[in-house]
ZAMARGU-4260 file (C-alpha; in steps of 0.2 Angstrom, whole numbers, plus 5000, padded with zeros to 4 digits):
<rodrens>
0) 5488/5579/5577 | 5499/5576/5562 | 5510/5590/5557 | 5510/5599/5540 | 5528/5591/5537
5) 5522/5574/5540 | 5506/5576/5529 | 5516/5583/5515 | 5528/5569/5515 | 5515/5556/5517
10) 5505/5563/5502 | 5521/5564/5491 | 5524/5546/5495 | 5507/5541/5492 | 5506/5550/5475
15) 5522/5543/5469 | 5520/5526/5476 | 5523/5517/5460 | 5539/5527/5458 | 5556/5525/5466
20) 5556/5538/5480 | 5572/5540/5490 | 5574/5548/5507 | 5582/5563/5499 | 5565/5567/5490
25) 5555/5565/5506 | 5567/5576/5516 | 5567/5589/5503 | 5548/5589/5503 | 5548/5590/5522
30) 5562/5604/5522 | 5573/5594/5533 | 5590/5585/5532 | 5588/5566/5528 | 5592/5559/5545
35) 5581/5572/5554 | 5567/5568/5541 | 5568/5550/5543 | 5568/5551/5562 | 5554/5564/5562
40) 5543/5553/5550 | 5546/5538/5561 | 5541/5546/5577 | 5526/5555/5570 | 5519/5541/5559
45) 5525/5526/5569 | 5533/5518/5554 | 5548/5522/5543 | 5545/5531/5526 | 5550/5515/5518
50) 5537/5505/5528 | 5524/5518/5523 | 5529/5517/5505 | 5527/5498/5506 | 5510/5500/5513
55) 5505/5512/5499 | 5511/5500/5486 | 5502/5485/5493 | 5486/5496/5494 | 5488/5500/5476
60) 5491/5482/5472 | 5476/5476/5481 | 5465/5488/5471 | 5473/5482/5455 | 5470/5464/5460
65) 5452/5467/5462 | 5448/5479/5448 | 5458/5473/5434 | 5463/5456/5426 | 5482/5461/5426
70) 5494/5447/5429 | 5503/5448/5446 | 5520/5452/5437 | 5511/5467/5428 | 5505/5473/5444
75) 5522/5471/5453 | 5530/5481/5439 | 5516/5494/5439 | 5518/5498/5457 | 5537/5500/5455
80) 5543/5482/5461 | 5552/5474/5446 | 5555/5457/5455 | 5539/5447/5456 | 5546/5436/5470
85) 5550/5451/5480 | 5532/5458/5477 | 5524/5442/5482 | 5535/5441/5498 | 5530/5459/5502
90) 5512/5457/5499 | 5511/5441/5509 | 5520/5450/5524 | 5508/5464/5524 | 5492/5455/5519
95) 5495/5437/5525 | 5491/5430/5509 | 5499/5429/5491 | 5492/5441/5478 | 5483/5427/5469
100) 5475/5420/5485 | 5469/5438/5489 | 5461/5440/5472 | 5453/5423/5473 | 5446/5426/5491
105) 5440/5443/5486 | 5430/5436/5471 | 5423/5422/5481 | 5417/5434/5494 | 5410/5446/5481
110) 5402/5431/5472 | 5393/5426/5487 | 5387/5443/5491 | 5381/5445/5473 | 5372/5428/5474
115) 5364/5433/5491 | 5358/5450/5484 | 5351/5441/5468 | 5342/5429/5479 | 5335/5441/5491
</rodrens>
């Protein structure tokens, strides 16, 4: 069972996923020293706070890719990653596809589902 400290830290990271959150902020939310907070988070969650932040940002990017017509650069900036190349590299490492490929695949699958529903 996750501890209250981990839940508080994870929620803070998730809520501030489009901002620059440093380990000091996370440690303060957990009422721990930086090194202890990082070690505790990693042991309890199975990933570092930075990795968790990355997953939260990619999750938000995925949502924006399928619910908006924002450009990839706008999405990168919106989720707190100013370098578009870095954003594409991170997205691909997590999802296994570039942001544009992900967007295209989603709309192809949704289009097929819509077509099947309309036909049925």
